[in-house]
Each structure stands twice: as C-alpha cells, then as structure tokens.
N, C-alpha and C positions, 0 to 999 in steps of 0.2 A: 311576643314578636308577631307583627301583623303578616298577613299573606303577601302583601306587596314587598315588605322587607325581605322575606324569604326568597321571593322571586328575584329581587335585585341581587342577592348573594349568589343564587344559582346561575343567573345569567352572567355575572362577573366571572364565576369559576369557569363557565363554558368558554367565554372570550379569552381568558388567560390560557386555557388548555389549547385553543386553536393557535394562539400566538406561539406557544411552546412547541407545538407540532410543526410549525412552519420552519424552524431553524434546522433540524436535521435533514429535512427534505428539500430545503431551498425553494419552497413553493410559495410564491407571492399571493396566490389565491387564498391560501389559509390565513396569511397575515391580514389581508384585506377583510376577510370574513371575521377574523378575531377583533379587528378594530371596529367593525360595524356592530358587532355584538356588544363590545364595551361601550360604544356610544349609546346603544339602546339601554344598557344598564344605567348609564349616567342620567339619561332622561327619566328613567323609572325612579331613580334615587331623588331627582329634583321634584318629581310629582309627590313622592312619599314625604319629602321635607315640607312641601307646600301644604299637604293635607294635614300634617301634624304640627304646623306652626301656630 
C-alpha cells in the first residue's frame, strides 16, 4: 500500500470522526470541517487513482 493511499484512509477517518462529533454537540463548525476534510480525501483519492491508472 502506497503512502498516498494510507494518507487517504487516515484523512477519511479524521473527516468521519469530525462528522460524528458534530451530532452530540450540534456544532455546525465540526460538520463543515468534517466535510472539508472528506473533500480533501476525495481529491487525494482521485490523484492516487490517476497516478496508478
């Protein structure tokens, strides 16, 4: 597994953790941060797919 793939998984886990933390606190800032982190993970995954295509 490449370093980029490991980073994608780690960033995705962080994004999901931020989204999960949003619900008990009703804090929209955590939700927006979580979505931003998940979008970054998606871009990293697309770069990973492009490099290994």
